[in-house]
C-alpha positions in Angstrom: 25.6 -16.7 -22.8 24.0 -16.6 -19.5 21.8 -16.1 -16.6 18.6 -14.1 -16.7 17.6 -13.8 -13.5 18.7 -8.6 -13.0 28.0 -6.5 -3.6 34.2 -2.7 0.4 35.4 -3.4 3.8 37.5 -3.4 6.9 36.2 -2.2 10.3 32.8 -0.7 10.7 33.5 2.5 12.5 31.8 5.7 11.2 34.9 8.0 11.4 35.4 8.0 7.6 39.0 6.9 8.1 38.2 3.4 6.8 36.7 4.6 3.5 39.8 6.8 3.0 42.2 3.9 3.6 40.2 1.7 1.2 40.5 4.2 -1.6 44.2 4.8 -0.7 44.8 1.0 -0.9 43.0 0.8 -4.3 45.2 3.7 -5.6 48.3 2.3 -4.1 47.7 -1.2 -5.7 46.3 0.3 -8.8 43.6 -2.3 -9.0 39.8 -2.1 -8.6 38.3 -5.5 -7.5 34.9 -6.0 -9.1 32.3 -8.8 -8.5 30.4 -9.9 -11.6 28.8 -13.1 -12.7 30.3 -13.7 -16.1 27.0 -15.4 -17.0 24.5 -12.6 -17.4 24.2 -11.8 -21.1 24.5 -9.0 -22.2 25.7 -7.4 -18.9 28.5 -9.8 -18.0 29.4 -12.8 -20.1 32.2 -14.5 -22.2 32.4 -13.7 -25.9 32.1 -17.0 -27.8 34.8 -15.9 -30.3 37.4 -14.1 -28.1 36.6 -16.2 -25.0 37.1 -12.9 -23.0 34.8 -11.4 -20.4 32.7 -8.6 -21.8 29.3 -7.1 -21.5 27.6 -3.8 -20.9 28.6 -3.3 -17.3 32.0 -5.0 -17.8 32.9 -2.5 -20.4 31.5 0.4 -18.4 33.7 -0.7 -15.5 36.7 -1.0 -17.7 36.2 2.5 -19.1 35.5 4.0 -15.7 38.7 2.3 -14.2 40.8 3.6 -17.1 39.7 7.1 -16.4 40.6 6.5 -12.7 44.0 5.2 -13.8 43.2 1.7 -12.4 43.3 -1.8 -13.6 40.3 -4.1 -13.0 40.4 -7.5 -11.3 37.0 -9.2 -12.0 35.9 -11.9 -9.5 33.2 -14.1 -10.9 30.6 -14.6 -8.2 27.0 -15.8 -8.4 24.4 -13.1 -7.9 23.3 -14.2 -4.5 26.9 -13.9 -3.2 27.8 -10.5 -4.6 26.3 -8.3 -1.9 28.0 -10.4 0.8 31.3 -10.0 -1.1 30.9 -6.2 -1.0 29.9 -6.2 2.6 32.9 -8.3 3.7 35.4 -6.4 1.6 36.2 -9.3 -0.7 35.5 -6.9 -3.6 35.4 -3.1 -3.9 32.2 -3.1 -5.9 29.7 -5.3 -7.8 28.6 -4.7 -11.3 25.9 -7.1 -12.6 22.6 -5.3 -13.5 21.8 -4.9 -9.8 18.5 -3.1 -9.3 18.5 -0.1 -6.9 15.8 -0.5 -4.2 15.1 1.0 -0.8 16.0 -2.1 1.2 19.4 -2.4 -0.5 20.0 1.3 -0.2 19.8 0.9 3.6 22.7 -1.5 3.6 24.8 -0.6 0.5 25.8 2.4 -1.5 24.6 2.5 -5.1 26.3 4.4 -7.9 24.6 6.9 -10.2 22.1 4.8 -12.2 23.5 3.7 -15.5 20.5 1.7 -16.8 16.7 2.1 -16.7 14.3 -0.6 -17.5 11.2 -2.5 -16.3 10.1 -6.0 -15.5 8.6 -8.6 -17.9 7.8 -12.3 -17.8 9.0 -15.0 -20.1 6.4 -17.8 -20.5 5.6 -20.6 -22.9 4.4 -19.2 -26.2 1.5 -21.7 -26.8 -0.4 -21.0 -23.6 1.5 -18.2 -21.8 2.2 -20.9 -19.1 -1.4 -20.5 -18.0 -0.7 -17.0 -16.7 -2.9 -14.0 -17.5 -2.3 -11.8 -14.4 0.1 -11.8 -11.5 -2.5 -13.6 -9.4 -2.0 -16.6 -11.7 1.6 -17.0 -10.5 0.4 -18.8 -7.4 1.6 -22.4 -7.6 3.7 -21.8 -10.8 7.4 -22.6 -10.9 9.3 -19.3 -11.1 13.0 -19.6 -12.1 15.6 -17.1 -10.9 18.1 -16.0 -8.3 16.9 -16.3 -4.7 17.8 -12.7 -3.7 16.7 -10.9 -6.8 13.8 -8.4 -6.7 12.1 -10.5 -9.3 12.1 -13.6 -7.1 10.8 -11.5 -4.2 7.8 -10.5 -6.4 7.2 -14.1 -7.5 7.1 -15.1 -3.8 4.7 -12.4 -3.0 2.2 -13.9 -5.5 2.7 -17.4 -4.3 5.0 -18.8 -7.0 7.2 -21.8 -6.2 10.9 -20.9 -6.4 13.2 -22.7 -8.7 16.7 -21.5 -7.8 19.8 -21.8 -10.0 23.5 -21.3 -9.0 24.9 -18.9 -11.6 23.3 -20.8 -14.5 23.3 -19.8 -18.1 20.4 -18.2 -20.1 20.0 -21.4 -22.1 19.4 -23.5 -18.9 16.8 -21.0 -17.7 15.0 -20.7 -21.0 15.0 -24.4 -21.9 13.4 -25.3 -18.5 10.5 -23.0 -19.4 10.3 -24.5 -22.9 10.1 -28.1 -21.6 7.9 -27.3 -18.6 10.4 -27.8 -15.8 9.5 -24.2 -14.8 6.8 -21.9 -15.9 8.0 -18.3 -15.8 11.0 -16.1 -15.6 10.5 -12.7 -14.2 13.3 -10.3 -15.1 14.4 -7.2 -16.8 12.9 -6.3 -20.2 16.2 -5.8 -22.1 17.8 -8.9 -20.7 14.7 -11.0 -21.5 14.4 -9.6 -25.1 18.0 -10.4 -25.9 17.8 -13.8 -24.4 14.8 -14.7 -26.5 16.6 -13.5 -29.7 19.5 -15.9 -28.9 17.3 -19.0 -28.8 14.5 -18.5 -31.4 13.9 -22.2 -31.6 12.4 -22.4 -28.1 8.6 -22.2 -27.5 8.8 -19.2 -25.3 7.8 -15.5 -25.4 7.6 -12.3 -23.4 4.1 -12.0 -21.8 2.3 -9.3 -23.7 0.4 -7.9 -20.7 2.8 -8.1 -17.7 4.9 -4.9 -17.7 5.8 -3.7 -14.2 8.2 -2.2 -11.7 10.1 0.5 -13.6 13.7 0.1 -12.3 17.1 1.6 -12.3 20.4 -0.3 -11.9 23.8 0.8 -10.7 27.0 -0.5 -9.2 27.1 -1.5 -5.6 29.6 -0.5 -3.0 30.1 -0.6 0.8 28.5 2.3 2.5 31.7 3.1 4.5 33.8 3.5 1.4 32.9 7.2 0.8 35.9 8.2 -1.3 35.4 5.2 -3.6 31.7 6.1 -3.9 32.6 9.7 -4.8 35.2 8.8 -7.4 33.0 6.2 -9.0 30.0 8.5 -9.2 32.0 11.5 -10.5 33.4 9.3 -13.3 30.1 7.7 -14.2 28.5 11.1 -14.3 31.2 12.3 -16.8 30.6 9.1 -18.9 26.9 9.7 -19.0 27.3 13.4 -19.9 29.7 12.7 -22.7 27.6 9.8 -24.1 30.1 7.1 -23.5 27.7 4.8 -21.6 25.0 5.4 -24.2 27.5 4.2 -26.9 28.3 1.1 -24.8 24.6 0.4 -24.4 24.0 0.6 -28.1 26.7 -2.0 -28.6 25.2 -4.5 -26.2 21.5 -3.8 -26.3 20.8 -3.9 -30.0 21.0 -0.2 -30.5 18.9 0.7 -27.4 20.0 3.5 -25.0 19.3 2.0 -21.6 20.5 5.3 -19.9 17.1 6.8 -20.8 14.0 6.0 -18.8 11.4 4.0 -20.8 8.4 5.9 -22.1 5.7 3.6 -20.6 2.7 4.4 -18.5 2.9 1.8 -15.7 -0.4 1.2 -14.0 -0.4 0.8 -10.2 
């Protein structure tokens, strides 16, 4: 089990020829190269029984690739290196619960959203880590990935960063439990499932901190227009026929993450 926290290629001319050649190369080789962490339960992780890579986005990618008549080559990369790998052409796309935001959209292409959620905070259960509001994050140790939107939020409120390199859920959670860190800001669904996996720990989801409604999708190089079009067309079909909702139910305890949460988020 794994990390809580929530990425094409070639020359950079704008003729469109490069994106065509990238898609042609993918089709010719019959392989889609995908960055994922392998440590983010339940999005991308190793099943303890089969010892095989699986998870919500892993299975969505596999189904998408099958419909595109492609094999998948997963490259396991820490979250902070995924966008760089997409930008450099090391991988064709990244799939790892990556939140869509305006800053990233200026630099990368996102697929059709396949998951909707919002942010929560894991804290110690006995005293909520001394946190009542976001202002109380100042001076607290916030655990996460350096480039995640959740760490950006923690920095905004003056939290001290505690950065991990592709660590597992257990390491993150136990550090809060023993006081080596104070809070984990992350996605609601990921946090909920992580807590269920370690019921013996003195940690909980903060009852009052619900924020930043979000949507996540796969990440691709802006230049790879044909890849983007084919990925989006296939994901749209999978959303329409309910395939992604079925995969969601398997990995999110019956929840359908393709639907927006019915929560009134205050500004």
